[in-house]
C-alpha positions as CSV (number, residue, x, y, z in Angstrom):
1,M,-8.2,13.0,-0.5
2,S,-5.3,14.7,-0.1
3,Q,-2.0,13.5,-1.2
4,V,0.5,12.3,0.9
5,T,4.3,11.9,0.9
6,T,6.5,9.5,2.8
7,I,10.1,9.5,3.3
8,T,11.6,6.4,4.9
9,C,15.3,6.0,6.1
10,F,16.8,2.3,6.4
11,R,19.9,2.0,8.4
12,F,21.8,-1.1,8.1
13,N,24.6,-2.5,10.3
14,S,26.2,-5.8,9.0
15,F,27.7,-6.6,5.8
16,A,25.2,-9.2,4.9
17,D,22.5,-6.6,5.5
18,K,24.2,-4.1,3.4
19,F,24.6,-6.4,0.7
20,W,21.3,-7.1,0.8
21,A,20.2,-3.5,0.8
22,L,22.1,-2.8,-2.4
23,S,20.7,-5.7,-4.0
24,M,17.5,-4.3,-3.2
25,M,18.3,-1.3,-5.5
26,Q,17.7,-3.7,-8.0
27,L,15.3,-6.2,-7.1
28,A,12.9,-4.2,-5.0
29,H,11.3,-2.3,-8.0
30,R,9.0,-5.1,-8.9
31,Q,7.1,-4.7,-5.5
32,L,7.3,-0.7,-5.3
33,S,5.9,-0.1,-8.9
34,S,3.0,-2.0,-8.1
35,I,1.5,-0.5,-5.3
36,E,-1.9,0.3,-5.4
37,G,-2.3,4.0,-4.5
38,S,1.2,5.0,-5.0
39,T,1.4,7.2,-7.8
40,F,5.3,8.2,-7.7
41,Y,8.4,6.5,-5.9
42,K,12.2,6.7,-5.9
43,L,14.4,4.3,-4.1
44,M,17.8,5.9,-3.5
45,G,21.5,5.3,-2.4
46,T,23.1,7.8,0.0
47,G,26.3,9.8,0.0
48,R,28.6,9.6,2.9
49,G,28.3,12.0,5.8
50,D,25.6,14.3,6.7
51,S,25.8,16.7,3.4
52,F,26.0,15.6,-0.4
53,N,29.0,13.2,-1.2
54,A,30.0,11.3,-4.2
55,F,31.1,8.5,-2.1
56,P,28.3,6.3,-1.5
57,D,27.1,5.4,2.0
58,F,26.5,1.8,2.0
59,S,24.6,1.6,5.6
60,T,21.9,4.2,4.6
61,Y,19.3,4.4,1.8
62,I,16.0,6.2,1.4
63,L,12.7,5.4,-0.1
64,L,10.3,8.3,-1.4
65,Q,6.8,7.3,-1.9
66,V,3.8,9.7,-3.0
67,W,0.2,8.2,-2.2
68,Q,-3.2,9.1,-3.1
69,S,-3.8,9.4,0.4
70,E,-2.6,9.1,4.3
71,H,-5.0,6.2,4.3
72,V,-3.6,4.4,1.9
73,A,0.0,5.1,2.9
74,M,-0.4,4.1,6.4
75,G,-2.1,0.6,5.3
76,F,1.2,0.1,3.3
77,F,3.5,0.8,6.0
78,A,1.1,-1.5,8.5
79,R,1.0,-4.4,5.7
80,S,3.0,-4.4,3.2
81,P,5.8,-7.7,2.8
82,I,8.4,-5.6,1.5
83,V,8.6,-3.2,4.2
84,D,8.4,-6.2,6.8
85,R,11.6,-7.6,4.8
86,Y,13.2,-4.3,5.3
87,R,12.5,-4.0,9.0
88,K,14.0,-7.5,9.5
89,R,17.0,-6.4,8.1
90,A,17.1,-2.8,9.1
91,S,19.1,-1.8,12.6
92,E,17.0,1.5,12.4
93,V,14.0,2.8,10.1
94,W,12.5,6.2,10.1
95,T,9.6,7.1,8.2
96,T,8.1,10.6,7.9
97,Y,4.6,11.5,6.4
98,M,4.4,15.3,5.1
99,V,1.8,17.2,2.7
100,N,3.4,19.3,-0.2
101,L,3.6,23.2,0.3
102,S,5.2,23.9,-2.9
103,S,6.9,22.4,-5.6
104,H,8.8,23.3,-8.9
105,G,10.5,21.3,-11.6
106,L,10.6,17.9,-12.7
107,W,11.6,14.6,-11.6
108,S,12.1,11.8,-14.2
109,G,10.2,14.1,-16.5
110,V,7.0,15.1,-13.9
111,N,6.3,17.0,-11.2
112,P,4.9,14.4,-8.8
113,F,4.0,16.7,-6.0
114,E,0.4,18.4,-5.5
115,P,0.4,21.2,-2.7
116,T,-2.1,21.1,-0.1
117,P,-3.1,24.5,1.5
118,R,-1.6,24.4,5.0
119,D,-0.7,27.2,7.3
120,K,2.9,28.0,6.1
121,S,4.3,29.9,9.1
122,A,4.0,27.2,11.9
123,G,6.1,24.2,12.6
124,P,9.1,21.9,10.7
125,V,9.7,21.9,7.2
126,I,11.5,19.8,4.6
127,A,13.2,20.4,1.9
128,I,13.8,18.2,-1.3
129,T,16.0,19.2,-4.0
130,R,16.7,16.8,-7.2
131,A,18.7,17.3,-10.1
132,T,20.2,15.6,-12.9
133,I,23.7,16.6,-13.8
134,K,24.8,17.0,-17.5
135,W,27.6,14.9,-18.1
136,Q,30.0,17.3,-19.7
137,K,29.3,19.7,-16.4
138,L,30.2,16.6,-14.0
139,I,33.7,17.4,-13.2
140,H,32.9,21.0,-12.6
141,F,29.6,20.3,-10.4
142,W,31.5,17.9,-8.0
143,R,34.5,20.3,-7.4
144,Y,32.2,22.9,-6.2
145,V,29.7,20.8,-3.9
146,P,31.7,20.9,-0.7
147,K,32.4,24.8,-0.8
148,S,28.1,25.2,-1.7
149,Q,27.5,22.5,1.6
150,K,29.9,24.5,3.8
151,D,27.4,26.6,5.7
152,L,25.1,23.7,6.3
153,K,26.1,22.6,9.3
154,A,26.4,26.1,10.9
155,N,23.2,26.7,10.0
156,G,20.7,27.3,13.0
157,G,17.8,25.4,12.9
158,L,19.0,22.1,10.8
159,V,17.4,19.4,12.2
160,Y,18.6,16.5,9.7
161,T,20.4,16.4,6.2
162,K,21.4,13.6,3.9
163,G,22.2,13.4,-0.1
164,M,20.9,10.8,-1.7
165,G,20.2,9.9,-5.3
166,E,18.8,7.0,-7.8
167,V,22.2,7.0,-9.8
168,P,25.5,7.9,-8.1
169,I,27.4,10.8,-9.6
170,V,24.5,11.8,-12.4
171,H,21.6,12.0,-10.1
172,M,22.0,14.7,-7.1
173,A,18.9,14.9,-4.4
174,T,19.0,16.5,-0.9
175,Y,16.5,15.6,1.9
176,S,16.6,18.4,4.6
177,V,14.9,19.0,7.8
178,W,14.6,22.4,9.6
179,E,12.9,23.7,12.5
180,D,10.7,26.1,10.6
181,A,10.5,27.9,7.5
182,A,12.6,30.8,8.7
183,S,16.0,28.6,9.4
184,L,15.8,27.1,5.6
185,R,15.0,30.6,4.4
186,R,18.2,31.7,6.4
187,F,20.3,28.9,4.7
188,A,18.9,29.3,1.1
189,Y,19.2,33.0,0.8
190,E,21.6,34.1,3.1
191,S,23.9,31.5,3.1
192,E,27.1,33.2,0.9
193,H,28.2,30.0,-0.5
194,H,24.6,28.8,-1.3
195,R,23.9,31.7,-3.0
196,V,27.2,31.7,-5.0
197,A,26.3,28.0,-6.2
198,I,22.9,29.1,-7.1
199,A,24.3,32.0,-9.3
200,K,26.6,29.2,-10.7
201,T,23.6,26.8,-11.4
202,K,21.9,29.3,-13.8
203,A,25.4,31.0,-15.2
204,L,26.6,27.5,-16.1
205,K,23.6,25.5,-16.8
206,W,25.0,22.4,-14.7
207,Y,21.5,20.6,-14.7
208,K,19.4,18.7,-17.6
209,E,16.6,18.5,-14.7
210,E,16.0,20.0,-11.4
211,L,13.1,20.4,-8.6
212,F,12.7,22.1,-5.7
213,A,10.0,20.9,-3.2
214,R,9.4,22.1,0.4
215,F,6.8,20.1,3.0
216,Q,5.3,19.9,6.0
217,P,5.6,17.2,8.2
218,I,2.4,15.6,9.9
219,C,3.6,12.7,11.3
220,S,6.9,10.7,12.3
221,E,7.6,6.8,12.8
222,G,10.2,5.1,14.2
223,T,14.0,6.4,15.3
224,W,17.4,7.5,14.0
225,E,20.5,7.6,16.0
226,G,18.6,6.3,18.6
227,R,16.0,8.9,18.9
228,S,12.9,10.5,17.0
229,P,14.6,13.7,15.5
230,L,10.9,15.3,15.1
231,E,10.0,14.9,18.7
232,G,7.9,17.3,20.3
233,M,8.0,19.5,17.0
234,L,4.8,18.0,15.2
C-alpha cells in the first residue's frame, strides 16, 4: 500500500452555514481523530483573498488528511457521516488526492508525509508549506508577508493558491497548485520577493517549526468557483 494525502476545500455561503463551519473547527476533531486508516489530519481555517492573509475568510475551510492507501481514502469520502454533514452545508466541495514527492521539516512535531517514487517531470504539482511563527517574531513576519506574496499572482503556471492554518496568526500554511514543476521552481527561486523572504527566514529565524512538501495530484473530485481546477491536467 502507498500513502495518499487528500486536501479538501469547503465553501460556505450563508451566515448560518459559516457559523456552523466555524463551530466545527472545535467539534469535528472527535470524529476526525478516530478514523481508521487515517494517520494524520489538520482542519484549518483560511485567510482572505487568494494569498496568505492574517484576516480570516469565514467562507472557506480546508481539511488535510493522510491515509494508509487510496482505497481507504476513497472509502472515507464515499461513506463518512461527517463528510455528508459538510456536503449538506457547503455550497462547493473540492477534494484532491495526491502522493508525496518530497517533504522536509516537521508539522506538529512529525513529518507525516512519506515520499512515493513517481515521475516528477510531468503533470501538475502541489506545494504545501507550513510554519509555526515565534511569538516574538510575529509583528516582523506579518509586516513582510504582503511583499513576499507580491509576485505570486504574476507567476505563470499558478492554478490555485490559498493561505490556511490551524491557529490564526501563529500558524501559517500555504496550499498552491501549479501546472508543472517548472512553474513552481520559477516562483520559488526566480521571484525576487520570495527569494528575499527565504533569506529573511534564515537570517531572522522567524519560525519555531517549518515544513515544505511537494505532491503529485492523482485524482480530483468536485468543483471550485464553478469548475474543476485540474480538469484536463491529470
